C-alpha positions in Angstrom: -12.3 16.7 -69.5 -9.1 17.1 -67.4 -9.4 20.8 -66.7 -12.9 20.8 -65.1 -11.8 17.9 -62.9 -8.6 19.8 -61.8 -10.7 22.9 -61.2 -13.1 20.9 -59.1 -10.2 19.4 -57.1 -8.6 22.8 -56.3 -12.0 24.3 -55.4 -12.6 21.5 -53.0 -9.2 21.9 -51.5 -9.5 25.6 -50.9 -13.1 25.8 -49.7 -14.3 24.8 -46.2 -16.7 22.2 -47.5 -13.6 20.0 -48.2 -14.0 18.7 -44.7 -16.9 16.5 -46.0 -14.7 14.9 -48.7 -11.9 12.3 -48.7 -9.0 14.5 -49.8 -6.6 11.6 -50.2 -8.9 9.7 -52.5 -9.6 12.9 -54.5 -5.8 13.5 -55.0 -5.1 9.9 -56.0 -7.9 10.0 -58.5 -6.7 13.3 -59.9 -3.1 12.0 -60.3 -4.3 8.9 -62.1 -6.4 10.9 -64.6 -3.6 13.3 -65.2 -1.2 10.4 -65.9 -3.6 8.8 -68.4 -4.2 12.1 -70.2 -0.4 12.6 -70.6 0.0 9.1 -71.9 -2.8 9.7 -74.5 -0.8 12.7 -75.7 2.1 10.5 -76.4 4.3 10.8 -73.3 6.0 7.6 -72.0 4.3 6.1 -68.9 7.2 6.8 -66.6 7.5 10.4 -67.8 3.7 10.9 -67.5 3.8 9.5 -63.9 6.7 11.8 -63.0 4.9 14.9 -64.3 1.7 13.9 -62.6 3.5 13.5 -59.3 4.9 17.0 -59.7 1.5 18.4 -60.3 0.0 16.4 -57.4 2.7 17.6 -55.1 1.1 21.1 -55.2 -2.2 19.6 -54.4 -0.6 17.8 -51.4 0.7 21.1 -50.1 -2.7 22.7 -50.5 -4.2 19.7 -48.6 -1.7 20.3 -45.7 -2.6 24.0 -45.8 -6.3 23.1 -45.6 -5.7 20.8 -42.7 -3.8 23.6 -40.9 -6.7 25.9 -41.5 -9.1 23.3 -40.1 -6.9 22.8 -37.0 -6.7 26.6 -36.4 -10.5 26.9 -36.9 -11.0 24.0 -34.5 -8.8 25.5 -31.9 -10.5 28.8 -32.2 -13.9 27.2 -31.9 -12.7 25.2 -28.9 -11.5 28.4 -27.3 -14.9 30.1 -27.8 -16.7 27.0 -26.4 -14.4 27.0 -23.3 -14.9 30.7 -22.7 -18.7 30.2 -23.0 -18.5 27.2 -20.6 -16.6 29.3 -18.0 -19.2 32.0 -18.2 -22.1 29.5 -18.0 -20.5 27.9 -14.9 -19.9 31.2 -13.3 -23.6 32.0 -13.6 -24.5 29.0 -11.4 -21.9 29.2 -8.6 -23.8 26.8 -6.4 -23.9 24.1 -9.0 -20.3 24.7 -10.0 -19.0 24.5 -6.4 -20.9 21.3 -5.6 -19.8 19.6 -8.8 -16.2 20.7 -8.4 -16.2 19.5 -4.8 -17.5 16.1 -5.7 -15.0 15.7 -8.6 -12.1 17.0 -6.5 -12.8 14.4 -3.8 -13.0 11.6 -6.4 -10.0 12.7 -8.5 -7.9 13.8 -5.6 -8.3 10.5 -3.8 -7.7 8.5 -7.0 -4.5 10.6 -7.7 -3.2 10.1 -4.2 -3.7 6.3 -4.1 -2.4 5.9 -7.7 0.8 7.8 -6.8 1.3 5.3 -3.9 0.6 2.4 -6.2 3.0 3.9 -8.7 5.8 4.4 -6.2 5.4 1.0 -4.4 4.3 -1.4 -7.2 4.8 0.1 -10.6 8.2 1.7 -10.5 11.1 -0.6 -11.0 13.4 -1.1 -8.0 16.3 1.5 -8.0 19.0 -1.0 -9.0 20.6 -2.0 -12.3 18.4 -4.3 -14.3 16.1 -5.0 -11.3 14.0 -7.6 -13.1 17.1 -9.9 -13.0 17.5 -9.8 -9.2 16.1 -12.6 -7.0 16.2 -13.8 -3.4 17.0 -17.4 -2.4 14.7 -19.1 0.2 15.6 -22.2 2.3 13.2 -24.1 4.5 10.5 -21.6 3.4 12.4 -18.7 5.0 14.9 -16.2 3.5 17.7 -17.1 6.0 20.4 -19.5 4.6 23.6 -21.0 6.0 27.1 -19.9 4.8 28.1 -23.4 3.5 24.9 -23.7 1.4 25.4 -20.3 0.0 28.9 -21.0 -1.2 27.9 -24.4 -2.7 25.0 -22.8 -4.6 27.4 -20.1 -5.9 29.9 -22.6 -7.1 27.5 -24.8 -8.9 24.8 -22.5 -10.4 25.3 -21.6 -14.0 22.0 -19.8 -14.6 23.0 -17.2 -12.0 25.7 -14.7 -12.8 26.1 -13.7 -9.2 25.1 -14.7 -5.7 25.8 -12.4 -2.8 24.9 -12.4 0.9 23.9 -10.0 3.7 23.5 -10.4 7.5 21.8 -8.2 10.0 24.2 -6.3 12.3 23.4 -4.3 15.4 26.2 -2.0 16.4 26.9 0.8 18.8 28.3 4.1 17.5 30.5 5.8 20.0 32.4 9.1 20.0 29.4 11.4 20.9 27.8 12.4 24.1 26.0 9.1 24.3 26.5 5.8 22.6 24.0 5.3 19.8 22.5 2.0 18.8 22.3 1.6 15.0 21.0 -1.0 12.7 23.4 -2.1 10.1 24.1 -4.9 7.6 27.2 -7.0 6.9 27.4 -7.6 3.1 29.7 -9.6 0.9 31.9 -7.4 -1.3 30.1 -8.5 -4.5 26.6 -7.4 -3.4 26.7 -3.7 -4.3 28.4 -4.2 -7.7 25.7 -6.8 -8.4 23.1 -4.1 -7.7 24.9 -1.6 -9.9 25.1 0.9 -7.0 27.6 3.8 -7.0 28.4 5.5 -3.7 27.8 9.3 -3.4 31.3 9.7 -2.0 34.2 7.4 -1.8 34.1 3.8 -2.9 32.6 0.4 -2.3 34.3 -2.5 -0.5 37.1 -4.3 -2.2 37.7 -8.1 -2.2 40.6 -7.6 0.2 38.3 -6.1 2.8 35.9 -9.1 2.7 38.3 -11.4 4.4 38.8 -12.3 8.0 41.4 -10.1 9.7 41.2 -7.4 7.1 41.2 -3.7 8.2 37.7 -2.7 9.3 35.8 -0.7 6.8 32.3 0.8 6.8 29.9 2.5 4.4 27.6 5.2 5.8 24.0 5.7 4.9 23.1 9.2 3.7 20.8 9.9 6.7 23.4 8.9 9.2 26.0 11.0 7.4 23.8 14.0 7.6 22.4 13.4 11.1 25.6 12.4 13.0 28.4 13.9 10.9 26.6 17.0 9.5 27.2 15.9 5.9 31.0 16.4 6.3 32.5 15.8 2.9 35.8 14.9 4.6 34.3 11.9 6.4 35.8 9.5 3.8 39.0 8.0 5.1 38.3 8.9 8.7 37.8 6.4 11.5 34.6 6.0 13.5 34.1 4.0 16.7 31.8 1.0 16.3 31.4 -1.5 19.1 34.5 0.0 20.7 36.7 -0.6 17.6 37.8 1.8 14.9 36.3 1.4 11.5 37.5 3.4 8.5 34.7 5.1 6.5 35.3 4.2 2.8 32.2 5.8 1.3 28.8 7.3 1.7 25.8 5.7 0.0 23.4 7.8 -2.2 20.4 9.6 -0.7 17.4 7.3 -0.5 19.5 4.1 -0.9 18.0 1.2 0.9 19.1 -2.4 0.9 17.8 -4.9 1.6 14.5 -3.3 0.7 12.3 -5.9 2.5 14.4 -6.7 5.6 16.6 -4.5 7.9 15.0 -1.5 6.2 16.3 0.8 8.9 19.9 0.0 8.2 22.2 3.1 8.3 25.6 1.6 7.6 27.2 -1.5 6.0 30.4 -3.4 6.7 32.1 -6.4 5.0 30.7 -9.9 5.8 34.0 -11.9 5.6 32.4 -15.4 5.1 35.6 -17.4 4.7 35.9 -18.4 8.3 32.3 -19.8 8.3 32.5 -21.7 5.0 31.8 -25.1 6.7 28.8 -24.0 8.7 25.5 -25.5 7.5 23.6 -25.1 10.8 23.4 -21.3 11.5 20.9 -19.9 9.0 21.5 -16.2 9.4 22.3 -15.0 5.9 20.1 -13.5 3.2 21.1 -14.6 -0.2 20.6 -12.3 -3.3 21.1 -13.5 -6.8 21.3 -12.1 -10.3 20.1 -14.1 -13.3 22.7 -14.9 -16.0 22.3 -13.2 -19.4 19.5 -15.0 -21.3 18.4 -17.0 -18.3 14.8 -16.9 -17.1 13.7 -17.1 -13.5 12.0 -20.5 -14.1 15.3 -21.9 -15.5 17.4 -20.6 -12.6 14.8 -21.9 -10.1 14.9 -25.4 -11.6 18.7 -25.5 -11.6 18.8 -24.3 -8.0 16.3 -27.0 -7.0 18.4 -29.6 -8.7 21.6 -28.4 -6.8 19.7 -28.3 -3.5 18.5 -31.9 -4.1 22.1 -33.1 -4.6 23.2 -31.2 -1.4 20.2 -32.6 0.5 21.3 -36.1 -0.3 24.9 -35.3 0.9 23.9 -33.3 3.9 20.4 -34.4 5.0 18.1 -31.8 6.4 20.1 -28.8 5.1 18.6 -28.1 1.7 14.8 -28.4 1.9 12.3 -26.1 0.1 15.1 -24.2 -1.6 13.5 -21.8 -4.2 14.1 -18.6 -6.0 11.8 -15.6 -6.0 12.0 -12.4 -7.9 13.3 -9.5 -5.6 10.4 -7.3 -6.7 7.9 -9.9 -5.6 9.6 -10.3 -2.2 9.7 -6.6 -1.7 6.1 -5.7 -2.6 4.3 -9.1 -2.7 2.9 -8.7 0.9 1.3 -5.3 0.1 0.2 -5.8 -3.5 -3.2 -7.1 -2.7 -3.9 -4.3 -0.2 -2.9 -1.6 -2.5 -4.9 -2.9 -5.4 -7.9 -3.2 -3.1 -7.4 0.5 -2.2 -7.1 1.5 -5.9 -10.3 -0.4 -6.7 -12.0 1.3 -3.8 -11.0 4.7 -4.8 -12.0 4.0 -8.4 -15.5 3.2 -7.0 -15.4 6.5 -5.2 -14.6 8.3 -8.5 -17.5 6.5 -10.2 -19.8 7.7 -7.5 -18.6 11.2 -7.9 -19.2 11.0 -11.7 -22.7 9.6 -11.2 -23.4 12.5 -8.7 -22.2 15.1 -11.1 -24.1 13.4 -14.0 -27.5 13.7 -12.5 -26.6 17.3 -11.4 -25.9 18.0 -15.1 -29.2 16.3 -16.1 -31.1 18.5 -13.7 -29.2 21.5 -15.0 -29.9 20.6 -18.6 -33.6 20.4 -17.8 -33.4 23.8 -16.3 -31.7 25.1 -19.5 -34.3 23.7 -21.9 -35.4 27.1 -23.1 -31.8 28.3 -23.7 -30.9 25.1 -25.6 -34.2 25.2 -27.6 -33.7 28.9 -28.5 -30.2 28.2 -29.7 -31.4 25.3 -31.8 -34.2 27.5 -33.2 -31.7 30.1 -34.2 -29.7 27.6 -36.3 -27.3 25.8 -34.0 -27.0 22.2 -35.2 -27.3 19.2 -32.9 -23.5 18.6 -33.3 -22.8 22.2 -32.3 -25.0 21.9 -29.2 -23.4 18.6 -28.3 -19.9 20.0 -28.6 -20.8 23.0 -26.4 -22.3 20.9 -23.7 -19.4 18.4 -23.7 -16.9 21.3 -23.5 -18.7 22.5 -20.4 -18.4 19.1 -18.9 -14.7 18.9 -19.8 -14.0 22.3 -18.4 -15.8 21.3 -15.2 -13.8 18.1 -15.0 -10.5 20.0 -15.5 -11.3 22.5 -12.7 -12.2 19.5 -10.5 -9.0 17.8 -11.5 -6.9 20.9 -10.6 -8.6 21.1 -7.2 -8.1 17.3 -6.8 -4.3 17.7 -7.4 -4.2 20.0 -4.4 -6.2 17.6 -2.3 -3.9 14.7 -3.5 -0.8 16.6 -2.4 -2.2 17.1 1.1 -3.5 13.5 1.2 0.0 12.1 0.3 1.6 14.0 3.2 -1.0 12.5 5.5 -0.6 9.0 4.1 3.2 9.1 4.6 2.6 10.3 8.2 0.2 7.6 9.2 1.4 4.7 7.0 2.7 1.4 8.6 6.4 0.6 8.2 5.8 -2.2 5.7 5.0 -0.1 2.7 8.4 0.1 0.8 9.3 3.3 -1.0 6.2 5.1 0.2 8.3 8.2 1.0 9.1 8.5 -2.8 5.4 8.8 -3.7 4.7 12.2 -5.1 2.9 14.2 -7.8 5.6 13.6 -10.5 4.9 14.3 -14.2 3.7 10.7 -14.8 1.2 10.9 -12.0 0.0 14.4 -13.3 -0.4 13.0 -16.8 -2.6 10.2 -15.4 -4.5 12.8 -13.4 -5.1 14.9 -16.5 -6.3 11.8 -18.5 -8.6 10.7 -15.6 -10.0 14.2 -15.5 -10.7 14.2 -19.2 -12.2 10.7 -19.1 -14.3 11.7 -16.1 -15.6 14.8 -18.0 -16.7 12.6 -20.9 -18.1 9.9 -18.6 -20.4 12.2 -16.7 -21.1 14.7 -19.5 -21.8 12.7 -22.6 -25.3 11.3 -21.6 -26.7 14.6 -20.3 -25.3 16.3 -23.4 -26.8 13.8 -25.8 -30.2 14.0 -24.1 -30.2 17.8 -24.1 -29.1 17.9 -27.8 -31.9 15.5 -28.9 -34.8 17.5 -27.4 -37.5 19.0 -29.6 -36.9 22.8 -29.7 -40.6 23.6 -30.4 -41.9 21.5 -27.6 -39.3 22.9 -25.2 -40.2 26.5 -26.1 -43.9 25.7 -25.6 -43.4 24.0 -22.2 -40.6 26.1 -20.8 -39.3 24.5 -17.7 -42.4 22.6 -16.9 -42.5 18.9 -17.4 -43.3 15.7 -15.8 -41.1 13.1 -14.4 -41.9 10.6 -17.1 -39.5 9.9 -19.9 -35.9 8.8 -20.4 -34.4 11.6 -18.3 -36.2 10.5 -15.2 -35.4 6.9 -15.8 -31.7 7.8 -16.3 -31.6 9.8 -13.0 -33.1 6.8 -11.2 -30.5 4.5 -12.7 -27.7 6.9 -11.7 -29.1 7.1 -8.2 -29.3 3.3 -7.9 -25.7 3.0 -9.2 -24.4 5.5 -6.7 -26.1 3.5 -3.9 -24.8 0.2 -5.2 -21.2 1.5 -5.5 -21.4 3.1 -2.0 -22.6 -0.2 -0.6 -19.6 -2.0 -2.0 -17.3 0.5 -0.3 -19.2 0.3 3.0 -19.1 -3.5 3.0 -15.3 -3.4 2.5 -15.0 -0.8 5.3 -17.3 -2.9 7.5 -15.2 -6.0 7.0 -12.0 -4.1 7.9 -13.7 -2.7 11.0 -14.7 -6.2 12.1 -11.1 -7.3 11.4 -9.7 -4.5 13.5 -12.1 -5.2 16.3 -11.1 -8.8 16.3 -7.4 -7.9 16.4 -8.0 -5.6 19.3 -10.0 -8.3 21.1 -7.2 -10.8 20.5 -5.6 -11.8 23.7 -1.8 -11.6 23.3 -1.4 -13.7 26.4 0.1 -10.9 28.5 -1.0 -7.5 29.9 0.3 -4.6 27.8 -0.7 -2.0 30.3 1.8 -0.1 32.5 4.8 -1.8 30.8 7.7 0.1 29.2 10.6 -1.6 27.3 14.0 -0.6 26.0 16.9 -2.4 24.3 20.1 -2.3 26.3 23.3 -3.0 24.3 26.7 -3.5 26.0 28.7 -3.9 22.8 31.8 -1.7 22.9 31.3 -0.7 26.6 33.2 -1.7 29.6 30.4 -4.2 30.6 30.8 -6.1 27.2 33.5 -8.4 28.6 31.8 -11.8 29.2 32.7 -12.0 32.9 31.1 -8.6 33.5 27.8 -9.0 31.6 25.8 -10.9 34.1 26.9 -8.6 37.0 25.8 -5.6 34.9 22.4 -7.0 34.2 21.9 -7.9 37.8 22.8 -4.4 39.0 20.8 -2.8 36.3 17.7 -4.6 37.4 18.3 -3.7 41.0 18.6 0.0 40.2 15.5 0.0 38.0 13.4 -1.9 40.6 14.4 0.7 43.2 13.1 3.6 41.0 9.9 5.4 42.3 6.8 4.1 40.5 8.4 0.9 39.4 6.6 -2.3 40.4 8.8 -5.0 38.7 11.6 -5.3 36.1 13.2 -8.1 34.1 15.0 -8.8 30.8 14.4 -10.9 27.7 16.5 -11.3 24.6 13.7 -10.6 22.1 10.5 -8.9 23.1 7.3 -10.5 21.8 5.8 -8.6 18.9 8.8 -6.3 18.6 12.0 -8.3 18.1 13.5 -11.0 15.9 12.2 -14.5 16.2 15.0 -17.0 16.6 13.9 -20.6 16.1 16.0 -23.6 17.2 15.5 -27.4 16.8 14.9 -29.4 20.0 14.4 -33.0 21.0 12.1 -34.4 23.7 13.5 -37.2 26.0 11.9 -40.5 25.4 10.8 -39.8 21.8 12.3 -41.5 18.7 15.0 -39.5 17.0 13.7 -37.5 14.0 15.4 -37.5 10.6 17.8 -34.6 10.0 15.8 -31.4 9.4 12.5 -33.0 10.4 12.5 -32.5 14.1 10.4 -29.9 16.0 11.6 -26.3 16.2 10.8 -23.6 18.8 11.3 -19.9 19.3 13.7 -19.6 22.2 13.7 -16.7 24.6 16.3 -16.0 27.4 14.7 -14.3 30.4 15.7 -13.2 33.9 13.7 -14.1 37.0 10.6 -12.0 37.3 9.9 -11.7 33.6 6.6 -13.5 33.7 5.4 -11.4 36.6 6.5 -8.2 34.9 4.6 -9.0 31.7 1.7 -10.5 33.6 2.2 -13.6 31.5 0.7 -16.4 33.7 2.4 -19.7 34.4 -0.3 -22.3 34.1 1.8 -24.9 35.7 5.0 -25.1 37.7 7.2 -22.2 38.8 9.2 -19.3 37.6 13.0 -19.1 37.3 14.7 -18.2 40.6 18.1 -17.3 42.0 18.9 -20.9 42.4 18.7 -21.4 38.6 22.2 -19.9 38.3 25.8 -20.8 37.4 26.6 -24.5 37.9 23.0 -25.5 38.6 21.1 -28.2 36.6 19.7 -26.8 33.4 16.1 -25.8 33.5 13.6 -24.6 30.9 10.0 -23.2 30.8 7.9 -24.2 27.8 4.7 -22.7 26.6 1.3 -24.4 26.3 1.8 -25.3 22.6 4.9 -27.4 23.4 3.1 -29.0 26.4 0.0 -29.9 24.5 1.9 -31.3 21.5 4.4 -33.5 23.4 2.7 -34.2 26.7 -1.0 -34.2 26.1 -2.9 -35.0 29.3 0.3 -35.4 31.2 2.0 -33.0 33.6 5.1 -31.7 31.7 6.9 -30.5 34.8 9.9 -32.7 35.4 10.1 -33.8 31.7 13.3 -33.1 29.8 14.3 -31.6 26.4 17.6 -30.8 24.8 18.6 -28.1 22.3 21.8 -29.9 21.5 22.6 -32.9 19.4 20.3 -35.7 20.7 23.2 -38.1 20.4 25.1 -36.0 22.9 22.4 -34.2 24.8 22.6 -31.7 27.6 19.2 -32.1 29.2 17.0 -29.2 30.4 14.3 -30.0 32.9 10.9 -28.4 32.4 10.0 -26.5 35.6 7.0 -24.6 34.3 4.5 -24.1 31.6 3.7 -20.5 30.4 0.6 -19.3 28.7 0.9 -18.9 24.9 2.0 -15.4 24.0 1.5 -13.6 20.7 4.5 -13.7 18.4 5.8 -11.4 15.7 2.8 -12.0 13.3 0.4 -10.9 16.1 -2.7 -12.8 15.0 -0.9 -15.9 13.8 -1.3 -19.2 15.6 0.8 -19.5 18.7 4.3 -20.8 18.1 6.2 -23.3 20.1 8.3 -21.4 22.6 11.0 -22.3 25.2 12.3 -20.0 27.9 15.8 -20.3 29.2 17.2 -18.6 32.4 19.6 -15.7 32.0 21.4 -16.6 35.2 22.6 -20.0 34.1 26.1 -20.4 32.7 25.0 -22.1 29.5 22.3 -20.7 27.3 21.8 -21.8 23.7 24.2 -20.2 21.1 26.3 -18.5 23.8 29.7 -19.8 23.1 31.5 -17.0 25.0 30.4 -18.3 28.4 28.3 -15.3 29.3 24.9 -13.8 28.5 24.1 -11.9 25.3 25.7 -8.4 24.8 22.1 -7.1 24.3 18.9 -7.6 26.2 15.5 -6.0 26.2 14.6 -4.4 29.6 10.9 -4.6 30.5 9.6 -2.5 33.4 6.2 -2.6 34.9 5.0 0.8 36.4 2.5 1.2 39.1 0.6 3.8 37.0 1.8 5.7 33.8 4.7 3.9 32.2 5.6 7.0 30.2 6.4 8.9 33.4 9.2 6.5 34.3 10.7 6.1 30.8 13.4 8.8 31.2 14.3 7.7 34.7 14.8 4.1 33.5 17.2 5.3 30.8 19.1 7.5 33.3 19.4 4.6 35.7 21.1 2.5 33.0 23.5 5.3 32.1 24.4 6.0 35.7 25.6 2.5 35.8 27.6 2.8 32.6 27.3 5.8 30.3 28.9 4.0 27.4 26.0 1.5 27.2 23.5 2.2 24.4 19.8 2.4 25.3 17.4 2.4 22.3 13.8 1.6 21.3 12.3 3.0 24.5 8.6 2.4 24.1 5.5 1.2 26.0 4.1 -2.2 25.3 0.9 -0.5 24.1 3.0 1.2 21.5 4.5 -2.1 20.5 1.0 -3.6 20.1 -0.2 -0.6 18.2 2.8 -0.9 15.8 2.0 -4.6 15.2 -1.6 -3.7 14.2 -0.5 -0.6 12.1 -1.3 -2.2 8.7 -4.9 -3.2 9.3 -5.5 0.2 11.0 -4.0 2.0 8.0 -6.2 0.1 5.5 -9.2 0.5 7.8 -8.7 4.3 7.9 -8.5 4.6 4.1 -11.3 2.3 3.3 -13.4 3.9 6.0 -12.7 7.4 4.7 -13.6 6.4 1.2 -16.8 4.7 2.4 -17.8 7.8 4.4 -17.3 10.1 1.4 -19.2 7.7 -0.8 -22.1 7.6 1.7 -22.2 11.4 1.8 -22.1 11.7 -2.0 -24.8 9.0 -2.4 -27.0 10.8 0.2 -26.5 14.1 -1.6 -27.3 12.4 -4.9 -30.5 10.9 -3.6 -31.5 14.2 -2.1 -30.7 16.1 -5.3 -32.6 13.6 -7.5 -35.7 13.5 -5.2 -35.7 17.3 -4.8 -35.6 17.7 -8.5 -38.3 15.1 -8.9 -40.6 16.7 -6.4 -40.0 20.1 -7.9 -41.0 18.8 -11.3 -44.1 17.2 -9.9 -45.3 20.0 -7.7 -48.2 20.7 -10.1 -49.2 17.0 -9.9 -48.8 17.1 -6.1 -51.0 20.2 -5.9 -53.7 18.5 -7.9 -53.6 15.4 -5.8 -53.8 17.4 -2.6 -56.6 19.7 -4.0 -58.6 16.6 -4.8 -58.3 15.4 -1.2 -55.1 13.4 -1.0 -53.7 13.4 2.5 -50.1 14.4 3.2 -49.2 10.9 4.2 -50.4 9.6 0.9 -48.2 12.0 -1.0 -45.3 11.2 1.4 -45.8 7.5 0.8 -45.8 8.1 -3.0 -42.5 9.9 -2.9 -40.9 7.6 -0.4 -42.1 4.5 -2.3 -40.2 5.7 -5.4 -37.1 6.3 -3.3 -37.4 2.9 -1.6 -37.6 1.2 -5.0 -34.5 2.9 -6.2 -32.7 2.1 -2.9 -33.7 -1.5 -3.1 -32.4 -1.8 -6.7 -29.1 -0.2 -5.6 -28.8 -2.4 -2.6 -29.4 -5.6 -4.6 -26.9 -4.7 -7.2 -24.4 -3.5 -4.6 -24.7 -6.7 -2.5 -24.2 -8.9 -5.6 -21.1 -6.9 -6.6 -19.8 -6.8 -3.0 -20.2 -10.5 -2.6 -18.0 -11.1 -5.7 -15.4 -8.4 -4.9 -14.9 -8.9 -1.2 -13.4 -12.3 -1.8 -10.4 -10.5 -3.3 -9.7 -8.9 0.1 -9.9 -12.1 2.1 -6.2 -12.0 2.6 -6.5 -8.8 4.6 -9.2 -10.1 7.0 -8.9 -11.6 10.4 -11.7 -13.1 12.5 -14.4 -12.4 9.9 -15.4 -14.1 6.6 -15.3 -12.1 3.3 -19.1 -12.9 2.9 -20.0 -12.1 6.6 -23.8 -12.0 6.6 -24.0 -9.6 9.5 -21.8 -7.0 7.8 -23.7 -7.2 4.5 -27.1 -6.9 6.2 -26.1 -4.1 8.5 -24.5 -2.1 5.7 -27.5 -2.6 3.4 -29.9 -1.4 6.2 -27.8 1.7 6.9 -27.6 2.6 3.3 -31.3 2.2 2.8 -32.0 4.3 5.8 -29.7 7.0 4.6 -31.5 7.0 1.2 -34.9 7.2 2.8 -33.9 10.1 5.0 -32.4 11.9 2.0 -35.7 11.4 0.1 -37.9 12.3 3.1 -36.6 15.8 3.4 -37.8 17.1 0.0 -41.0 15.0 0.3 -41.8 16.7 3.6 -41.2 20.1 2.1 -43.6 19.3 -0.8 -46.5 18.3 1.4 -46.1 21.4 3.5 -46.5 23.6 0.4 -49.8 25.4 -0.5 -51.6 23.4 -3.2 -53.0 26.5 -4.9 -49.6 28.0 -5.1 -48.2 24.8 -6.5 -51.0 24.8 -9.2 -50.4 28.4 -10.1 -46.6 27.9 -10.5 -47.3 24.9 -12.7 
């Protein structure tokens, strides 16, 4: 009994029909029978089990050999199928090129956007244990005061480190011209907390982070390469910053950027030296970065910090409100996460449209190959064999499309980096790295299965005898025609969703462009003038320098007016200060009104064409020793003096218990601020010529001002002469950020313009693919019904009746696609409401216009083959049928 069972097992292991059996169960059964037989012969159970295991070990080896044979046979069969698929695709170059183009567009766009999402959102920040890094917010902003920072650091136990950074604008001398650079002052413990190692040299030591210590500086890689030619001997050498020697102690690695959400253009770092400001709770100029203690969660650290802030708020009212902790990753990418996920969803829809397009192309191709498939089935090819061959063709087609898509993605990435706004962190690191290519390969394979499985199943299920009898003739009835109609409707629905998204972004961009910034951006050029480190930086000389600079610039040919301001609207920092209105009750600490303050020279409002709706501009009399004056904007006037003339009223920017009053002499129109489309902020304007302006403890104006110049015609034509006029006055002064106000405004709207361009491109491609799909389906439908059409026309049907028949079918499909697309768009566009301005996510006009356009495109795409059909000779159509 045992020998026949063993013989049967070995036969099944060796022969190919073993693929139909469960080898593991067979081997286990054989081992059990062998063990029982040996026990019956008198062997102990353990010895019988050992000998049976030895015997079965040979069977296991044979089983592995069989599996290897099977794998080799499978690979050989797959290779044959792939070669046959390539030959089949080569025989129909038109179909192949059209399908590959559609797939390349879908896969290429998906790959490009995924690589951006991967670089910006998915990759961890390039610091040690980035998930443990956080940012402290106070009063809802990231800026904190030195005293608060030091108190938090001493009392927090759920934080292992708390470091600070402060923006720093500096002038680099030593070259032909002084260069204005953006830098950051950092506490010595910041970079070690990040786990950053310099490319050359070392980081700051604690001894360098004290007041009066030798001046040290770390260079960024770009600055090292650009200004110093990548000189490896730069470490230990002095460089001239703001007229003072700083020793270079190190060079940061290539691509290093910190902070990654603020001061992203920083090219050098210097010690912060906080000790001399340890009692300051008023000036909130620091950014605080924290690292969670081992084992501590963000929620625990946030709760502890809130408790510490509550104690400090009781001790120092108004200084510790809305203190919270946010993960650094969330702060860095939180503002772009929604937009990028919307783009990824949009490009996924585009890929689905491409798949649907190729799917009904394959359905039409399968119908044209009915005789070939039927003949192969009649000659013995099984349904599984036919299905495998057709799926292999789809996969080969998808892989070719994926390879072409990778090339398109590489070009698209270069274009994205070139046109992207500046608020996409780490975009320059996006590329086709191995992880992205793996995702692309998986997407290609999944795409091949998605668009190929249904046509393959339908072709493999057909009756060979019926197909051989009918050849390529057939009617439009049946599951194939219904499937093509469903695919066409799905294409139109997906395209409608993309078009609605693009339409809403167009409406947003139009609303932004129509938004009145309050001033005229035409014919105005601006430049930042920094005196730091120059001869004019001495406090007694600053005012004289600015006066003479304005006189020289106003005398230039083509210049109509010129003025200065500390921070340009839409382009500079926004400094907000508390103020108090005379005659109003005193507010509790921290609860009083705050305003953005701007220091301007006489003529600023005329230069910017910013109207004064009441009162007067600053003049030469508003100078040293004169009574303090101020101009407020409409927001301040409407809030504190509604229905009353504000001119002559007084405010103070000082302690209201010991006020220095400033008299309102004018009311300016509201002007756009840094957020562009945000509600107007409260603003106060102070005169440059007065001896005392807020936060100027040196007794003179700021060491930097923004020069604004209004040209009579083209502002670009006077830009170089403006720079030369400043340098003729003092060649050691830095002149930077030379740009027109139109460029400033364009930069402020760069993000919506970027998203509009991408969504619009996806929508345009989707519309073309949908139109091609409708045209292809209707052309195939008309071709399949040409016999029916010939009979109808031979029996007296008029061309318009036939046209109405075909167009009615197309209209029904378009209506189905429009209804489903509108329902989907209504649900999905709510997700992008955070990207919109001036238009609702469910805007009826956008939905209606997009549905009308898409229906019209579908009808035109259907009308072309219908017109060709009614022009054909009915007798010829009957003979061909």
